[in-house]
KEPATI-353370 format. One record per residue (C-alpha): x, y, z negated. Coordinates in pm, whole numbers, padded with zeros to 5 digits, always signed. Layout:
XYZ;...
***
This chain:
-00002+00007+00002;+00134+00350+00084;+00238+00556-00183;-00037+00837-00151;-00326+00575-00156;-00176+00401-00457;-00164+00701-00641;-00526+00812-00572;-00619+00457-00672;-00429+00480-00989;-00589+00833-01084;-00944+00697-01003;-00928+00385-01210;-00770+00575-01506;-01050+00824-01473;-01309+00537-01469;-01127+00382-01773;-01120+00720-01943;-01496+00751-01904;-01562+00399-02005;-01365+00464-02340;-01547+00817-02408;-01886+00639-02425;-01782+00352-02631;-01634+00634-02880;-01949+00846-02826;-02138+00536-02937;-01921+00447-03237;-01955+00801-03396;-02324+00803-03345;-02352+00486-03544;-02088+00585-03769;-02261+00908-03886;-02650+00756-03896;-02747+00742-03555;-02922+00482-03311;-02755+00335-03025;-03090+00401-02854;-03026+00764-02872;-02653+00816-02836;-02534+01195-02843;-02256+01181-02568;-02163+01529-02631;-02104+01478-03014;-01727+01418-02977;-01684+01748-02758;-01898+01931-02995;-01745+01825-03322;-01395+01730-03221;-01213+01995-03451;-01444+01918-03746;-01387+01556-03723;-01017+01585-03718;-01018+01798-04044;-01287+01634-04219;-01323+01271-04090;-00986+01169-03972;-01020+00795-03997;-01312+00831-03781;-01155+01069-03555;-00825+00850-03519;-01069+00564-03415;-01246+00727-03163;-00903+00856-03012;-00780+00511-03006;-01102+00401-02826;-01016+00665-02566;-00691+00555-02520;-00780+00184-02470;-01009+00313-02198;-00748+00454-02023;-00502+00201-02049;-00757-00039-01928;-00826+00179-01626;-00448+00187-01546;-00423-00202-01601;-00703-00256-01350;-00537-00025-01082;-00204-00208-01106;-00381-00521-01042;-00579-00373-00774;-00229-00243-00612;-00051-00595-00655;-00326-00816-00573;-00180-01178-00526;-00090-01220-00169;+00104-01513+00000;+00449-01547-00162;+00766-01649+00022;+01122-01628-00080;+01190-01482-00450;+01565-01411-00410;+01650-01077-00551;+01977-00882-00654;+02084-00985-01021;+02024-00751-01278;+02258-00655-01556;+02092-00876-01807;+02129-01180-01538;+02508-01054-01495;+02536-01083-01875;+02363-01402-01899;+02568-01565-01613;+02925-01466-01762;+03005-01192-01496;+03054-00925-01769;+03319-01090-01961;+03674-00911-02027;+03939-00897-01716;+04231-01136-01745;+04012-01473-01777;+03914-01502-01424;+03890-01333-01088;+03821-00962-01120;+03533-00920-00830;+03411-00600-00842;+03242-00323-01077;+02899-00193-01138;+02968+00164-01086;+03191+00397-00862;+03538+00340-00826;+03613+00618-01081;+03367+00534-01354;+03416+00344-01660;+03153+00086-01544;+03167-00282-01650;+03382-00499-01405;+03263-00806-01266;+03468-01116-01364;+03403-01457-01250;+03461-01661-01572;+03224-01940-01502;+03362-02018-01122;+03725-02084-01107;+03747-02042-00721;+03659-01775-00471;+03647-01713-00099;+03704-01365+00016;+03596-01264+00362;+03741-00924+00463;+03836-00785+00812;+04133-00557+00852;+04135-00227+00669;+03843-00325+00412;+04074-00275+00113;+04120-00644-00021;+04472-00582-00138;+04373-00256-00347;+04029-00412-00413;+04111-00753-00524;+04470-00882-00489;+04638-00598-00703;+04358-00582-00958;+04388-00955-01038;+04770-00940-01024;+04751-00638-01289;+04515-00811-01539;+04546-01205-01501;+04658-01367-01820;+04876-01691-01713;+05083-01754-01398;+05037-01600-01064;+05142-01713-00697;+05056-01520-00451;+05118-01485-00065;+05272-01149-00031;+05215-01004+00314;+05417-00690+00364;+05576-00723+00010;+05311-00453-00123;+05188-00661-00418;+05585-00728-00530;+05618-00359-00512;+05294-00252-00696;+05295-00537-00966;+05615-00694-01027;+05733-00462-01308;+05406-00489-01505;+05387-00861-01487;+05765-00845-01601;+05662-00623-01894;+05376-00889-01972;+05653-01151-02041;+05640-01337-01695;+05932-01473-01530;+05924-01294-01187;+06019-01477-00868;+06052-01330-00554;+06097-01591-00258;+06155-01368+00044;+06316-01607+00313;+06295-01389+00615;+06404-01061+00434;+06645-00959+00700;+06739-00649+00491;+06974-00855+00280;+06811-00787-00057;+06851-01101-00275;+06576-01376-00302;+06522-01686-00500;+06520-02006-00359;+06260-02289-00315;+06393-02648-00209;+06084-02886-00178;+06316-03178-00194;+06501-03121-00521;+06207-03289-00742;+06246-03587-00483;+06638-03630-00536;+06569-03649-00917;+06355-03970-00888;+06554-04267-00964;+06343-04520-00758;+06445-04523-00384;+06090-04665-00271;+05924-04366-00453;+06150-04129-00298;+06086-04264+00032;+05703-04253-00040;+05746-03870-00152;+05938-03788+00180;+05651-03922+00398;+05400-03740+00166;+05631-03423+00185;+05601-03445+00568;+05219-03455+00570;+05213-03143+00389;+05366-02915+00657;+05429-03110+00983;+05124-03050+01199;+05064-03121+01564;+04884-02873+01797;+04650-03149+01928;+04507-03483+01780;+04609-03664+02110;+04985-03654+01991;+04927-03757+01625;+05064-04115+01732;+05385-03961+01831;+05389-03751+01551;+05415-04061+01344;+05720-04154+01503;+05863-03814+01427;+05760-03850+01056;+05950-04194+01053;+06263-04001+01181;+06213-03752+00908;+06162-04018+00644;+06485-04213+00743;+06701-03843+00782;+06571-03765+00423;+06693-04076+00275;+07017-04045+00431;+07021-03669+00320;+06962-03782-00042;+07259-04019-00019;+07483-03775+00100;+07410-03579-00206;+07283-03291+00031;+06875-03322-00012;+06769-03028+00180;+06526-02990+00480;+06817-02815+00645;+07035-03141+00622;+06733-03350+00754;+06704-03100+01065;+07070-03169+01124;+07068-03527+01087;+06776-03546+01321;+06876-03328+01577;+07272-03412+01585;+07435-03598+01827;+07434-03609+02195;+07277-03953+02274;+07019-04022+02023;+07003-04370+02057;+07385-04404+01990;+07365-04134+01713;+07079-04307+01526;+07248-04657+01542;+07566-04512+01393;+07333-04352+01110;+07200-04694+01054;+07530-04811+00957;+07597-04527+00721;+07256-04532+00547;+07249-04766+00250;+06873-04773+00172;+06757-05093+00368;+06418-04951+00443;+06575-04628+00571;+06823-04836+00771;+06542-05059+00936;+06378-04727+01069;+06697-04589+01216;+06747-04937+01372;+06408-04930+01522;+06458-04563+01662;+06778-04668+01820;+06602-04920+01999;+06310-04723+02142;+06286-04616+02488;+06483-04302+02523;+06193-04096+02665;+05988-04204+02377;+06264-04117+02138;+06263-03761+02282;+05921-03727+02249;+05931-03812+01905;+06209-03557+01836;+06057-03321+02036;+05719-03320+01857;+05880-03360+01513;+06065-03018+01591;+05755-02816+01725;+05545-02979+01451;+05753-02731+01178;+06104-02905+01141;+06289-02638+01382;+06195-02371+01123;+06507-02480+00953;+06727-02432+01284;+06760-02083+01124;+07061-02046+00885;+06864-01814+00677;+06586-02060+00619;+06812-02317+00528;+07007-02118+00301;+06688-02021+00115;+06562-02359+00058;+06923-02522+00000;+06854-02482-00380;+06558-02438-00614;+06476-02153-00851;+06104-02235-00843;+05989-02532-01055;+05621-02575-01023;+05587-02777-01309;+05699-02503-01543;+05410-02253-01439;+05155-02387-01674;+05450-02402-01966;+05515-02038-01959;+05380-01737-01744;+05545-01687-01394;+05475-01447-01133;+05578-01585-00795;+05557-01360-00486;+05631-01543-00171;+05694-01246+00076;+05651-01259+00441;+05600-00979+00682;+05291-00985+00910;+05470-01093+01220;+05648-01381+01071;+05359-01542+00924;+05314-01765+01211;+05698-01849+01250;+05725-01922+00895;+05385-02100+00881;+05514-02468+00814;+05753-02336+00528;+05435-02136+00379;+05219-02439+00414;+05466-02662+00248;+05513-02431-00038;+05162-02386-00139;+05069-02774-00055;+05351-02879-00275;+05239-02625-00559;+04888-02778-00536;+05035-03132-00529;+05263-03065-00814;+04979-02912-01055;+04777-03231-00964;+05039-03457-01089;+04890-03449-01425;+04604-03252-01628;+04769-02981-01831;+04912-03127-02200;+04921-02941-02523;+05255-02772-02426;+05097-02631-02098;+04837-02383-02197;+04866-02110-01927;+04622-02138-01631;+04765-02090-01284;+04621-01824-01025;+04675-01899-00656;+04626-01606-00411;+04611-01725-00071;+04618-01427+00178;+04586-01434+00542;+04458-01817+00493;+04363-01851+00832;+04680-01790+01003;+04882-02047+00810;+04754-02333+00980;+04551-02655+00877;+04622-02742+00483;+04431-03041+00413;+04544-03052+00073;+04345-02749-00011;+04011-02851+00151;+04067-03194-00041;+04147-03024-00405;+03934-02732-00409;+03670-02923-00588;+03902-03094-00857;+04176-02801-00906;+03971-02664-01199;+04074-02954-01404;+04428-02903-01347;+04410-02514-01483;+04423-02392-01139;+04216-02058-00998;+04240-02059-00624;+04150-01745-00411;+04126-01795-00032;+04131-01486+00160;+04059-01468+00531;+03930-01211+00791;+03643-01385+00951;+03446-01701+00938;+03497-01791+01296;+03874-01783+01224;+03819-02075+00956;+03589-02282+01199;+03881-02273+01463;+04138-02433+01230;+03899-02641+01004;+03596-02713+01183;+03248-02603+01049;+03235-02918+00827;+03527-02827+00648;+03468-02499+00638;+03140-02549+00450;+03326-02777+00219;+03545-02505+00154;+03284-02250+00081;+03084-02504-00136;+03408-02568-00354;+03458-02195-00388;+03169-02126-00625;+03218-01754-00544;+03190-01564-00197;+03316-01241-00180;+03205-01013+00129;+03341-00707+00223;+03158-00513+00503;+03182-00788+00809;+03238-00683+01147;+03193-00985+01368;+02851-01109+01480;+02907-01457+01302;+03045-01347+00981;+02722-01107+00984;+02467-01380+01044;+02644-01604+00780;+02635-01335+00522;+02259-01263+00584;+02166-01629+00576;+02375-01688+00263;+02223-01394+00064;+01844-01564+00104;+01511-01457+00180;+01235-01257-00012;+00902-01164+00012;+00811-00815+00154;+00478-00583+00183;+00402-00493+00508;+00145-00183+00549;-00034-00135+00864;-00208+00193+00943;-00441+00238+01261;-00657+00518+01392;-00874+00546+01689;-00795+00728+01997;-00909+01069+02046;-00871+01432+01909;-01142+01437+01644;-00974+01471+01314;-01310+01303+01153;-01285+00964+01299;-01193+00711+01035;-00845+00541+00972;-00788+00205+00825;-00500+00046+00647;-00445-00312+00611;-00159-00497+00407;+00003-00837+00406;+00336-01008+00288;+00559-01154+00506;+00931-01384+00490;+01234-01124+00496;+01608-01171+00471;+01720-00985+00135;+01995-00852+00340;+01928-00807+00713;+02198-00840+00970;+02145-00469+01042;+02194-00396+00682;+02514-00626+00654;+02639-00458+00954;+02603-00096+00843;+02691-00189+00481;+02903+00091+00286;+03264+00009+00291;+03244+00073-00082;+03010-00196-00128;+03087-00571-00189;+02831-00880-00178;+02877-01171-00380;+02694-01505-00314;+02701-01727-00605;+02624-02097-00625;+02299-02171-00757;+02239-01805-00856;+02076-01498-00697;+02322-01280-00507;+02518-00974-00630;+02577-00628-00498;+02833-00431-00650;+03107-00183-00600;+03448-00228-00463;+03763-00144-00698;+04018+00089-00616;+04295+00014-00863;+04437+00363-00805;+04122+00510-00893;+03986+00304-01164;+04086+00466-01509;+04188+00102-01670;+04384-00015-01345;+04567+00316-01314;+04694+00347-01635;+04811-00002-01626;+04964+00060-01279;+05114+00416-01411;+05282+00245-01707;+05530+00058-01496;+05890+00162-01496;+06234+00063-01412;+06377-00093-01116;+06194-00397-00924;+06263-00724-01062;+06489-00827-00769;+06681-01139-00876;+07049-01053-00960;+07271-01196-00713;+07546-01328-00951;+07262-01493-01154;+07122-01652-00852;+07467-01804-00724;+07516-01914-01101;+07157-02074-01101;+07237-02236-00760;+07547-02387-00901;+07384-02529-01198;+07093-02677-01007;+07381-02837-00800;+07491-02987-01113;+07183-03087-01219;+07105-03276-00894;+07432-03462-00907;+07359-03571-01266;+07025-03692-01161;+07174-03865-00889;+07438-04031-01110;+07198-04132-01380;+06982-04281-01092;+07278-04470-00942;+07356-04600-01291;+07001-04723-01350;+06970-04915-01014;+07327-05062-01076;+07209-05173-01444;+06892-05330-01281;+07085-05505-01028;+07325-05629-01264;+07061-05761-01505;+06939-05973-01220;+07115-06313-01202;+07215-06435-00851;+06943-06655-00714;+07164-06901-00580;+07519-07031-00693;+07649-07058-00337;+07688-06748-00166;+07481-06713+00154;+07655-06661+00481;+07683-06276+00570;+07433-06129+00768;+07558-06025+01098;+07553-05643+01128;+07308-05536+01419;+07505-05476+01739;+07788-05718+01621;+07780-06049+01819;+08070-06206+01639;+07857-06211+01315;+08161-06083+01115;+07966-05808+00954;+08182-05791+00643;+08508-05710+00867;+08308-05440+01011;+08165-05285+00690;+08355-04978+00587;+08309-05041+00219;+08404-05409+00271;+08079-05519+00129;+07981-05899+00160;+07600-05998+00171;+07478-06250-00042;+07117-06321+00024;+07074-05965+00081;+07270-05857-00210;+07615-05743-00242;+07849-05964-00445;+07980-05844-00788;+08357-05747-00643;+08218-05565-00350;+07970-05401-00533;+08232-05273-00796;+08447-05164-00497;+08148-04950-00377;+08070-04780-00680;+08459-04709-00761;+08452-04553-00398;+08141-04346-00475;+08310-04209-00783;+08610-04109-00602;+08454-03913-00327;+08140-03805-00528;+08118-03646-00875;+08503-03628-00934;+08507-03397-00622;+08199-03210-00677;+08150-03155-01049;+08364-02865-01205;+08366-02806-01590;+08269-02444-01528;+07945-02563-01361;+07823-02735-01662;+07628-02606-01938;+07627-02708-02295;+07289-02898-02223;+07449-03079-01911;+07750-03233-02141;+07559-03496-02347;+07342-03628-02019;+07680-03651-01820;+07886-03798-02101;+07603-04074-02139;+07574-04141-01763;+07977-04178-01741;+08006-04407-02009;+07742-04641-01880;+07918-04626-01550;+08244-04692-01689;+08058-04977-01900;+07943-05167-01585;+08271-05095-01407;+08474-05273-01666;+08239-05529-01805;+08294-05869-01581;+07987-05985-01401;+07869-06346-01399;+08133-06520-01184;+08039-06675-00851;+08239-06913-00655;+08322-06574-00430;+08436-06390-00754;+08674-06666-00895;+08898-06615-00650;+08951-06260-00737;+09004-06351-01126;+09353-06438-01060;+09443-06134-00888;+09597-05831-01051;+09338-05572-01206;+09298-05293-00934;+09381-04952-01036;+09165-04673-00892;+09356-04436-00715;+09202-04134-00916;+09168-04355-01242;+08837-04521-01369;+08494-04350-01374;+08568-04213-01709;+08853-04038-01577;+08713-03917-01250;+08434-03715-01425;+08635-03485-01684;+08444-03287-01937;+08567-02974-02090;
***
């Protein structure tokens, strides 16, 4: 109903209610003062108004109450007439402040994502904070202020560890000093910073090198390959599996060489002219039987197929490590993901906008490895800190299956994940519509800043929901006469709460939040440099930006090298202990298996280590020879006393003592060993293991 007609109706019904109340009040006063209902004096109240108020206040107040009741009754009837029950459709509406409070969106900043605020940017209106839903999907075209309105406000307020893809280095510049003042350890990983500013380093293979089980190492290498190697077409997926086999074999050899880096894997895979001959030589070098079998299998493949394997392995992401700067930035590890829940960290992965595509394999690996590390186990009592992950330019990183698979379970591992994309079609192009819908379902909060492309506009309008609206039609007959009657008709219809036109023309300061199982929210965008609270936090920063100290970075790298060597030595001791504790399956040695490519069958003669195979195992004398040789060329050459910290010394002493005991303790004699018992004791060129590794 139009406003003039509604007002006229309200006045009419109010007057009728007042008249009805006056009649009842007159009847009451007539009977109260001795009159009869048959002869009601309707003018008594008007004529005696002042006298009644002074001399009969009780009766006067009763009469006034009756008059008021008639007025209220008239207005009530007017409201019912104006809102008569018509057909109802959708019931969606924007959440009220009471609903926001009840649904947990008016909590204190720091516990969840900061989404918007209920007032203008300069006001002190309450913030909207997602304390109920741990994940968010932000859809914001270029220039909509997702950095100043979402990323930076969350970096300034979140209490816990934060990991952010920092495009243009804006986030590090604007928030790193504040995070350091909060007590965070600030990590800046900038593998493609050509300006020469120092960077921390990240080596995804360092944790694999710490494992003592070769089978587990091989499995972890295969899983790591799946995290970042990505073919452009499903048709070549089979060829990529051949390339991954090469990656795994090269990775095992890199671990044995004591250089567990992706750069070393790249050099092993790409090195050599004739790949068949090169991989055959690598099969003789690698000690792990499964890796040797992979190299032998690759060496026997048709050259054209082998070239396809290698080419696809490179174009799928491994050729990123052809760049020496990327190789150096991933040669050591300053970022320990397992520490993020134990103490607060602020990790900034800096990359220039034009470098996102070239570095996409490394970026995918970094964040996929982070999520996989968090999902290794649920937080323990010593891991109280949540981890906020901000993935800007998510659609430009390529497909990350682990994100789509884990977004519904990350909450139990203490992780908060925010995915930032420019449009919905960009996600569909990478993941397909079904996976994109799964991502949206896993993100309990969808935050939209004024969309620009038609599909995102339609998606937003549909996601907000539909409501019921009244439609009034007015008609009048044709002709000049003003006395001809006009008619009004009213109906309800189903309509979107936010039409596509309204979504397209939405103010740039507005944000729309679509919440799972709740009505949508319309709020204002945050601008950290105008908000009183956030502006004060930002302005309080002082001092230099917390770039890593080059000297400290070098020292950390050397300590990391020592730790990796200690871990490798401990693993070697554990494997040797297990091998010696297992008795020989037969008292008689089995004939030595011929080495591939050795038609004479004299494999032992061609083995550079002089190893003799006994049923797939090394006899004791050959095993001791190999261990002594490894000690001479390995730790004695690489470990330096100045690289050790006090915490490393007990571990290295224990590992050295165990290795020395194993070398000096006689093994169960076998027929082949008995001939060695009469020989003079072999004196190592550089002394035994306990002398090779000197501790100061």
